[in-house]
C-alpha positions as CSV (number, residue, x, y, z in Angstrom):
1,M,-46.9,-65.5,50.8
2,V,-44.4,-64.8,48.4
3,N,-44.3,-61.5,46.7
4,N,-44.8,-60.0,43.2
5,R,-41.3,-58.6,43.8
6,E,-39.5,-62.1,45.3
7,Q,-41.0,-64.3,42.2
8,K,-39.8,-61.6,39.7
9,G,-36.4,-61.5,41.7
10,F,-36.1,-65.8,41.8
11,A,-37.3,-66.2,37.8
12,E,-34.3,-63.5,37.3
13,L,-32.0,-65.2,39.1
14,L,-32.7,-68.9,37.8
15,G,-33.3,-67.4,34.2
16,V,-29.1,-65.7,34.5
17,C,-28.9,-69.9,35.1
18,R,-30.2,-70.9,33.0
19,R,-28.6,-68.3,30.0
20,L,-24.9,-69.3,31.6
21,R,-25.6,-72.7,31.3
22,G,-26.7,-72.4,27.6
23,P,-25.6,-73.4,24.4
24,Q,-25.0,-69.4,23.9
25,G,-23.9,-69.1,27.7
26,C,-20.8,-69.0,29.7
27,P,-17.9,-71.5,28.4
28,W,-16.6,-71.9,31.8
29,D,-20.2,-72.2,33.6
30,R,-21.6,-74.9,30.7
31,E,-18.1,-76.9,31.9
32,Q,-18.7,-77.3,35.2
33,T,-19.8,-80.2,37.1
34,L,-21.3,-81.3,40.9
35,E,-18.0,-81.8,42.0
36,T,-16.0,-78.6,40.3
37,M,-18.3,-76.9,42.2
38,T,-18.2,-78.3,46.2
39,P,-15.5,-75.7,46.9
40,Y,-17.4,-73.0,45.9
41,L,-20.0,-73.7,47.9
42,T,-18.3,-74.2,50.9
43,E,-16.5,-71.1,50.5
44,E,-19.0,-69.0,49.6
45,A,-21.1,-70.7,52.8
46,V,-17.5,-69.1,54.9
47,E,-18.3,-66.1,53.8
48,S,-21.9,-65.9,54.5
49,G,-20.9,-66.5,57.7
50,E,-17.7,-63.8,57.8
51,A,-20.5,-61.6,57.2
52,I,-22.9,-61.9,59.1
53,A,-20.0,-62.2,62.0
54,A,-19.6,-59.2,61.1
55,G,-23.1,-57.2,61.1
56,D,-22.5,-56.1,57.6
57,R,-25.4,-55.9,56.5
58,E,-25.0,-54.9,52.7
59,A,-22.6,-58.2,52.8
60,I,-24.7,-60.4,54.0
61,A,-27.5,-59.6,51.4
62,E,-24.5,-60.2,48.7
63,E,-22.7,-63.1,49.9
64,L,-25.9,-65.4,50.6
65,G,-27.6,-63.6,47.5
66,D,-24.1,-65.9,46.1
67,L,-25.0,-68.7,48.1
68,M,-28.7,-69.1,46.9
69,F,-26.8,-68.6,43.0
70,L,-25.0,-71.6,43.7
71,A,-27.6,-73.9,45.5
72,I,-29.3,-72.7,42.3
73,F,-26.7,-73.6,39.9
74,C,-26.3,-77.0,41.8
75,L,-29.8,-78.1,41.1
76,E,-29.4,-77.1,37.5
77,L,-26.6,-79.5,37.6
78,L,-28.9,-82.2,39.7
79,G,-31.3,-82.1,36.9
80,E,-29.1,-82.0,34.0
81,R,-27.9,-85.4,35.2
82,S,-31.4,-87.0,35.5
83,G,-31.4,-86.8,39.0
84,P,-34.1,-84.7,41.3
85,G,-34.0,-81.2,39.7
86,L,-34.7,-77.7,41.1
87,A,-38.5,-77.6,41.5
88,E,-38.5,-81.3,43.2
89,A,-35.5,-80.4,45.6
90,M,-38.1,-77.3,46.7
91,E,-41.0,-78.7,46.5
92,R,-38.7,-81.6,49.2
93,A,-37.9,-79.5,51.4
94,A,-40.9,-77.8,52.0
95,E,-42.5,-81.2,52.4
96,K,-40.3,-82.0,55.1
97,L,-40.6,-79.0,56.9
98,I,-44.2,-79.2,57.0
99,R,-43.9,-82.7,58.4
100,R,-41.2,-81.6,61.1
101,H,-43.9,-78.8,62.6
102,P,-46.8,-80.4,63.3
103,H,-47.2,-77.3,65.4
104,V,-47.8,-74.8,63.2
105,Y,-49.1,-77.5,60.1
106,G,-50.8,-79.8,62.4
107,G,-52.9,-80.1,65.8
108,A,-49.6,-80.5,68.2
109,E,-49.1,-78.0,70.5
110,L,-45.5,-77.0,72.2
111,S,-44.0,-75.1,75.2
112,G,-40.9,-73.5,73.4
113,G,-38.1,-73.7,71.7
114,E,-36.5,-76.4,73.1
115,A,-39.2,-78.3,72.8
116,A,-39.6,-77.9,69.0
117,Y,-35.9,-78.8,68.7
118,R,-36.8,-81.9,70.3
119,Q,-39.5,-83.0,69.0
120,W,-37.5,-82.1,65.3
121,Q,-35.0,-84.7,66.2
122,E,-37.4,-87.4,67.2
123,I,-39.7,-86.8,63.6
124,K,-36.0,-87.0,62.0
125,R,-34.5,-90.2,63.2
126,D,-38.7,-91.7,63.2
127,E,-38.8,-90.9,59.6
128,K,-35.5,-93.1,59.4
129,G,-37.4,-96.2,61.2
130,G,-36.3,-95.2,64.4
131,A,-32.2,-96.5,63.4
132,G,-29.7,-94.5,63.9
133,S,-28.7,-92.0,66.8
134,L,-30.6,-89.0,67.8
135,L,-27.0,-87.5,67.4
136,G,-27.6,-87.9,63.5
137,E,-24.8,-88.1,60.9
138,H,-21.3,-85.9,62.1
139,P,-20.0,-84.8,58.6
140,K,-16.4,-85.7,58.1
141,G,-15.7,-82.1,56.6
142,L,-17.5,-79.8,59.4
143,P,-15.2,-77.8,61.4
144,A,-14.3,-79.4,64.6
145,L,-16.2,-76.6,66.9
146,V,-19.1,-76.5,64.6
147,G,-19.4,-80.3,64.9
148,A,-18.9,-80.1,68.9
149,Y,-21.6,-77.8,69.4
150,R,-24.6,-79.7,66.9
151,T,-23.7,-83.1,68.8
152,Q,-24.2,-81.1,71.9
153,E,-27.5,-79.4,70.6
154,K,-28.6,-82.3,69.8
155,A,-28.0,-84.1,72.6
156,A,-29.4,-81.4,75.0
157,A,-32.9,-82.1,72.8
158,V,-33.1,-85.0,75.1
159,G,-32.5,-83.7,78.0
160,F,-28.8,-84.8,78.4
161,D,-27.0,-81.4,79.4
162,W,-26.4,-79.0,81.6
163,P,-29.9,-77.1,83.6
164,S,-27.1,-73.9,83.4
165,P,-24.4,-72.3,82.3
166,E,-23.0,-72.5,86.0
167,G,-22.6,-76.1,85.2
168,A,-21.1,-75.8,82.3
169,F,-18.2,-73.4,83.6
170,A,-17.7,-76.2,86.3
171,K,-16.8,-78.5,83.8
172,V,-14.0,-76.3,82.1
173,R,-12.3,-75.6,85.3
174,E,-12.3,-79.3,85.9
175,E,-11.1,-79.9,82.5
176,L,-7.9,-77.3,82.5
177,A,-7.3,-79.3,86.0
178,E,-7.1,-82.5,84.5
179,I,-4.9,-80.7,82.0
180,E,-2.7,-79.7,84.5
181,Q,-2.2,-83.3,86.2
182,A,-1.9,-84.9,82.6
183,M,1.5,-82.7,81.9
184,E,2.8,-83.6,85.7
185,S,2.4,-87.5,84.3
186,D,4.9,-86.4,81.0
187,S,2.4,-88.3,78.8
188,P,1.9,-86.3,75.7
189,R,-1.0,-87.8,74.4
190,D,-3.2,-88.0,78.0
191,V,-2.1,-83.7,77.6
192,A,-3.9,-84.4,73.7
193,R,-7.3,-86.0,75.1
194,E,-7.1,-83.7,77.7
195,I,-7.2,-80.2,76.0
196,G,-10.2,-82.0,73.9
197,D,-11.7,-82.5,76.3
198,L,-11.2,-78.8,77.6
199,L,-11.9,-77.7,73.6
200,F,-14.9,-79.5,73.9
201,A,-16.2,-78.2,77.5
202,V,-15.4,-74.5,76.1
203,V,-17.7,-75.2,73.1
204,N,-20.4,-76.2,75.5
205,V,-20.3,-73.0,77.7
206,A,-20.6,-71.0,74.2
207,R,-23.7,-72.5,73.6
208,H,-25.7,-72.1,76.7
209,L,-25.1,-68.6,75.9
210,A,-26.0,-68.9,73.1
211,I,-22.4,-68.2,71.0
212,D,-21.4,-69.1,67.7
213,P,-17.7,-70.3,69.0
214,E,-16.3,-71.2,64.7
215,R,-17.7,-67.4,64.5
216,E,-16.0,-66.4,67.6
217,L,-12.7,-68.1,67.4
218,R,-12.6,-66.9,63.6
219,A,-13.3,-63.0,65.3
220,T,-10.2,-63.5,67.5
221,T,-7.6,-65.2,64.8
222,H,-8.9,-61.9,62.8
223,R,-8.0,-59.3,65.6
224,F,-4.8,-61.0,66.7
225,R,-3.7,-61.0,62.8
226,D,-4.5,-57.4,62.6
227,R,-2.2,-56.3,66.3
228,F,0.2,-59.0,65.3
229,H,0.6,-56.6,61.6
230,H,0.3,-53.4,63.9
231,I,3.4,-55.0,65.6
232,E,5.3,-55.6,62.7
233,R,4.5,-51.9,60.8
234,R,6.4,-50.2,64.2
235,L,9.3,-52.6,64.8
236,A,9.7,-51.9,60.8
237,E,9.4,-48.3,61.4
238,R,12.2,-48.6,64.3
239,G,14.3,-50.8,61.6
240,L,14.1,-54.2,63.5
241,R,12.1,-57.6,63.3
242,P,10.0,-59.2,65.8
243,S,12.9,-61.8,66.3
244,D,15.0,-58.7,67.1
245,A,12.8,-57.5,69.5
246,T,12.5,-58.6,73.1
247,L,8.4,-59.4,74.7
248,E,8.3,-56.4,76.4
249,L,8.5,-54.3,73.2
250,M,6.4,-56.8,71.5
251,D,4.0,-57.0,74.3
252,T,3.6,-52.8,74.5
253,L,2.9,-52.3,71.0
254,W,0.2,-55.0,71.4
255,N,-1.2,-53.5,74.2
256,E,-1.4,-50.0,71.6
257,A,-2.5,-51.6,69.2
258,K,-5.6,-53.0,71.2
259,A,-6.5,-49.8,72.4
260,R,-6.3,-48.0,68.9
261,A,-8.9,-50.7,67.8
262,A,-10.7,-49.6,71.0
263,G,-10.4,-46.0,70.5
264,S,-12.0,-47.0,66.7
265,N,-14.8,-48.8,68.2
266,N,-15.9,-46.3,70.6
267,E,-16.3,-44.4,67.8
268,E,-18.3,-45.8,65.2
269,R,-20.2,-46.8,68.1
270,E,-20.7,-42.5,68.7
């Protein structure tokens, strides 16, 4: 149930939104449209994901709060266009969630999370008259790793999946071998296709291990950038640029940065 503080907080956030959009509000907010707000929705969603990946609880609350405000803001804009407004959007969302959880709001029984997800996908397709694929739509702007993860997840919901992570990992080895074969054939197109298959297979392993590949690739890229910046700083202390240094020296500095990061992580855990 919703407690008094939650009711007050939601009412306050909605009140701020309407004040900003009102006649005496902020000129910038009054000028916005659904189209101009789209980049901000994307940015806040990404920032929320990064905060979750970092495990920073304060940042998570802040970024998700910002995302919530933007959702409210955009629904207000939609309502002003004579479309479904905030109340109707929330009502529709609640009705849909109730409809797709008959094991919670009805008499259906399920054996576990996988069965619940499979039921969700089947109900979703039935709502559309049984037309279309259980894989659903694929948003064009969805990051490739996220798209691969969600596609595999939906296929797995109807049993099209490796029974264990070992099967998915064996597929990674198979795809690596196929890349080597494609490289020997000197066909860039075949190599590119096999690399795509490898990436898809790696996502499958991540999914079986309940790891978000998009989040982890982003974190790895950040680590790479931090360590490379360390290399640049240490080389600058010697009056060198990366183009002047040997690979052996840069590799030594890379390991130095890696050791320093490991030491910092150990200190945080103590």
